[in-house]
C-alpha positions in Angstrom: -14.6 -0.8 10.4 -12.3 -3.9 8.6 -8.8 -4.6 9.6 -7.4 -6.1 6.5 -4.3 -8.5 7.2 -1.5 -7.9 3.9 1.7 -10.4 3.8 4.7 -9.8 2.1 7.2 -11.7 0.9 10.4 -9.3 0.4 11.8 -6.8 2.1 10.8 -4.5 -0.6 7.8 -5.1 -2.9 4.1 -3.9 -3.9 1.3 -6.0 -2.7 -2.0 -5.2 -4.8 -4.7 -6.0 -2.1 -7.5 -4.4 -4.9 -9.6 -7.9 -4.4 -9.0 -7.8 -0.9 -10.8 -4.3 -0.5 -13.6 -5.3 -3.2 -14.5 -8.4 -1.4 -15.0 -6.7 1.9 -16.8 -3.8 0.0 -19.5 -6.1 -1.3 -19.7 -8.1 2.0 -21.0 -4.5 3.2 -24.2 -3.8 1.3 -22.8 0.2 0.8 -23.9 1.3 -2.2 -22.0 4.1 -2.3 -19.6 6.4 -0.9 -15.5 6.6 -0.2 -13.5 3.8 0.9 -10.5 4.6 3.2 -7.7 2.5 3.4 -5.0 3.4 6.6 -1.7 1.3 7.0 -0.6 1.0 10.8 3.1 0.6 10.5 5.6 3.7 9.6 7.6 1.4 7.4 4.9 0.6 5.0 2.5 2.8 2.8 -0.7 2.7 0.3 -0.6 3.9 -2.7 -3.0 3.9 -6.4 -0.9 2.9 -9.4 -1.1 1.1 -12.5 -1.9 -2.9 -12.0 -1.4 -3.7 -15.1 1.8 -4.1 -15.9 4.3 -5.8 -13.2 7.3 -3.7 -14.3 5.0 -0.7 -12.8 5.7 -1.9 -9.9 9.4 -3.2 -9.9 9.8 0.4 -11.9 8.9 1.9 -8.8 11.1 -0.1 -6.4 13.9 0.2 -8.6 13.5 4.4 -8.7 12.9 4.2 -4.4 16.0 1.8 -4.2 18.0 4.4 -6.1 16.7 7.6 -4.5 17.1 6.1 -0.8 19.6 3.4 -0.6 19.2 1.3 2.9 23.1 1.7 3.1 25.8 4.2 2.9 24.0 7.6 3.5 25.0 8.1 7.0 21.8 6.8 8.9 21.9 6.5 12.4 18.7 4.6 13.3 20.3 1.4 15.0 17.5 -0.9 13.2 19.0 0.0 9.7 15.5 0.8 8.3 15.3 4.1 8.2 15.3 3.9 4.3 11.8 1.8 5.0 10.7 5.6 7.6 11.7 7.6 4.5 10.1 6.0 1.7 7.0 5.2 3.7 6.9 8.8 3.9 6.9 9.9 1.1 4.4 7.4 -0.3 1.9 7.8 2.8 0.0 6.1 5.1 -3.8 6.4 3.5 -5.5 6.5 0.1 -9.6 7.0 -0.5 -10.6 5.4 -3.2 -14.6 6.2 -4.1 -17.4 3.3 -4.8 -20.5 2.8 -6.4 -23.2 0.3 -7.0 -20.9 -1.5 -4.6 -18.0 -1.0 -7.1 -14.5 0.3 -6.2 -14.3 3.4 -9.0 -10.8 2.7 -10.1 -9.5 3.5 -13.4 -9.7 0.5 -15.8 -5.7 0.2 -15.3 -5.4 1.1 -11.3 -5.1 -1.0 -8.1 -4.7 -0.4 -4.5 -1.1 -1.7 -3.4 0.4 -2.1 -0.1 3.9 -0.5 -0.1 6.2 -2.2 1.9 9.6 -1.1 2.8 10.6 -3.5 6.0 9.2 -7.2 4.9 8.7 -9.6 4.6 6.1 -9.6 7.3 2.4 -9.1 8.0 0.6 -5.6 7.7 -2.5 -4.4 9.2 -4.3 -2.2 7.2 -7.6 -0.4 8.3 -10.5 -0.2 5.8 -13.3 2.5 6.6 -16.4 2.9 4.7 -18.1 6.1 4.3 
């Protein structure tokens, strides 16, 4: 098991962590299996999505902000981050990616992203190799 440290800079952003995961996978010397990633936070999530066009993450964040704005929905949580909790729940807290010959079996345009909804801050992602 490894703990990946991921730093976000903005309140809401998608931080690609594919290279960090690949580095850890190579260091493990594992040849075939599944990488399981889990974020230990209630206002951040993980997803696999397109990493070739930066408009895709921007569009995703725009859609989340439009559907679930930070203010104006009558949220009662005192920290004013109820929207972040809802967005993280919709995205989910884990992803699993198979690998073979020590290489992630992601599609041509796919990357692994930490979805930050209440940053900027440092997040922890647990990585387990099966």
